[in-house]
N, C-alpha and C positions, 0 to 999 in steps of 0.2 A: 444039154447041161443048163440048169437054171442058175440064177444069182443066189438063190436060196440054198443050193447045194454047196456053195464055196463062199462061205462067211467073209473069208479076208478079202476077196474081190468086191464083195457087197459094202464092207466096211470102207474101203479105199474110195469106192464110187460116192458113198455118202459124205465123207471127209472132204473129197475133192469138191462137191456140191457146195458144201458148207463154205469152204475157202472162197469159192467163187462168189458165194452170196455176201460174206463179209468184205470182200475187196470192193465189190460192186457198191455197197452201202458206205465205205470209207471215200470211194472216190467222189460219189453223189454229195456226201455231207462237206467234204473238203472244198468245194468249188466256194469261191467268194462271190458276193453280189458285184456286178460290174461297176466300174468307177464311172461317174458321170460329171459332167461340168455345169456350173451355172448357165443358165439360158442365154447365151449370146448377150450378156450384160457389158454395157462399155467398161472398160478397164477390167474386165473378168479376165481369169486365167485361161489360156487356150485350152480348147477341148482336148488336144491329145495329151495333157498332163493329168487331166481328170480329178476329181475330189470325191470325198466319201460324204455322203449324206446320211442324215438319220432316217431310219425306217420311215416311210410314208410323209415325210416333212421338208420344209426348206431349211430347218436348222442345221447348221454345221456341226459336225462332231468335234468336241474339244474335251479336254480333261474336266474332271469336276471343279478343279480350281479355276480354269479359265472360265468356266460357266458362271461360276460364283462371281469372279471379277466382272463379268459381262454384265451380270444383273446389277451389280453396284453401280458401274458406269452408267448404265441405262437410267437408273434413279436419278443420277446427277445431271444427266443430259435434260430430264424432264423438268428441271428447275429453269430452264431456258425455254420460253414460249417458242421462239423459232427453231429450237432442236428437238422439242419433244417428239417429232415425227419421224426422226433419225432412226433408221434401222441400224442397229449395232449387232453384230455377230462374231464371235470367236471361233476359229476352226483350226484344226491340225492339218497341216500341209503334208505333202508325201514324205519328205524327209523328217517329220515329226516336228517341224517348226511351227510356231504359233503364226496365224494368219488373223488379221482383223479386217473384217468387212464392215465399211460404212456405206450404208445402202448397197450399190451395186459395185462399189470400188474395193479393190482387195490391197491391202497394205501389209508388209511384212515386218513393220517396226511402228512404234508409237510415233517416233519422229518424223516418219514419212507422211502423216496425216496433216493435211494442209490447214484445217481449222483448229486454232489455239484453243478454244473450248472443249472441243472434242478430246484433244490430247490431254488437257488438263483434267477432264472428267474420267479419263481412264487411269492416269497417273494417280489421282486421289484414290479411285477404287482399288488400285493395286497396294497403296500405302494403307488403306482402311483393311484389306484382307491380310497383309502383313502383320498389321497390329492385332488384329483377331487371332491370327494363327499363333502369334507369340504370347497369348496371354492378354491381350487387350491394351498394353501398353499404360503409360503413365499420363496420358492426355486426357 
């Protein structure tokens, strides 16, 4: 007895094969990239908690609003000759909280940043962003 002589058996085998193929594709596509941490930087988050990285780069992943504020703050830092080389990077932590990286140090709030000029640059950037988001303000 061949498969061609029993169309129902043939259809069941084909459907089972398609189902296995679809399940395999689903499991492969649902895998996420492994979380990695910053390379043993002083003050960096422990490797066990991990961080999401942008594909192929060092930039932390953050919301579009946080990225805009980061760029505005970086512009303000360039006004100070001794802070022009400071690497400022906003990222999103595991719990969805904002993290601010100043060079290789991680801060979970603006108030925790020791340099007043960096704190001011970030606060001014937030204010400028909020004014732009609300129609520019009256100033």
